[in-house]
C-alpha positions in Angstrom: 129.9 107.6 70.0 126.2 107.7 69.0 123.7 108.4 71.6 121.2 105.6 72.1 117.6 106.5 71.9 115.6 105.6 75.0 112.6 103.5 74.1 109.4 102.8 75.9 109.7 99.8 78.3 107.3 97.8 76.3 109.2 98.3 73.1 112.2 96.1 73.5 113.6 92.8 72.3 112.2 90.2 74.6 114.0 87.0 73.4 117.1 87.3 75.5 115.3 88.4 78.6 112.7 85.5 78.3 115.5 83.0 77.8 117.3 84.2 80.9 114.0 84.1 82.9 113.4 80.6 81.6 116.8 79.4 82.6 116.4 80.9 86.1 112.9 79.4 86.4 114.2 76.0 85.4 117.1 76.0 87.9 114.8 77.2 90.7 112.2 74.6 89.9 114.7 71.8 89.8 116.3 72.9 93.0 113.0 73.1 94.8 111.7 69.8 93.5 114.9 67.9 94.2 115.1 69.4 97.7 111.4 68.8 98.6 110.7 65.4 96.9 113.9 64.0 95.5 113.9 61.9 92.3 110.4 60.4 92.1 108.8 58.6 89.2 106.8 61.7 88.2 109.7 64.1 88.4 109.5 65.3 84.8 105.7 66.1 85.1 106.3 67.9 88.4 109.3 69.8 86.9 107.2 71.0 84.0 104.4 72.2 86.2 106.8 73.9 88.7 108.7 75.5 85.8 105.5 76.9 84.3 104.3 78.4 87.5 107.7 80.0 88.4 108.2 81.2 84.9 104.8 82.9 84.7 105.3 84.5 88.1 108.8 85.7 87.3 108.1 86.9 83.7 104.8 88.5 84.7 106.4 90.4 87.5 109.6 91.5 85.7 108.3 92.1 82.2 104.7 93.3 82.7 103.9 94.5 86.2 107.1 96.5 87.0 107.3 98.3 83.6 103.5 98.9 83.7 103.5 100.4 87.1 106.5 102.5 86.1 104.8 103.8 83.0 101.5 104.5 84.8 103.4 106.4 87.5 105.3 108.5 85.0 102.2 109.1 82.9 99.9 110.3 85.7 102.4 112.0 88.0 103.4 114.6 85.4 107.1 113.9 85.9 109.2 113.8 82.8 112.3 111.5 82.4 115.5 113.4 83.2 117.0 114.8 80.0 120.0 117.1 80.0 119.0 120.7 79.2 120.9 122.4 76.5 123.3 125.0 77.8 122.4 128.7 77.3 125.8 129.8 76.0 127.4 128.3 72.9 130.5 126.2 73.6 133.5 127.8 72.1 136.7 125.8 71.3 139.2 126.0 74.1 142.4 127.9 73.2 145.8 126.6 74.0 146.3 127.9 77.6 149.2 127.1 79.7 148.7 124.2 82.1 148.3 125.5 85.7 149.7 122.4 87.5 153.1 122.5 85.8 156.0 124.7 87.1 156.6 127.9 85.2 159.7 126.4 83.5 157.8 123.6 81.8 155.0 125.7 80.4 154.6 126.3 76.7 154.9 130.0 76.3 154.3 131.2 72.8 
């Protein structure tokens, strides 16, 4: 299994994330407007305005502010992302040793 390379938070495919944020914003806007005002004659106009406001707030927070603060903190704090250190000794292949959990009669003794 190939190891996935970790990318910078701003280097990612945004289409799927923006679609999910848009759907969540639309559902929240519809629920809020239907609860507060019901079906009025200007429902579509209010829905569009509420969707834009909620979408901008949600997308701005989740996709710009949070990764930006994370990047600034990592950049200026001097902390590096955790990466596994290579082991000092080379890994040798394991030899066929008898299994310790089996009774002596069931061990492979060669």
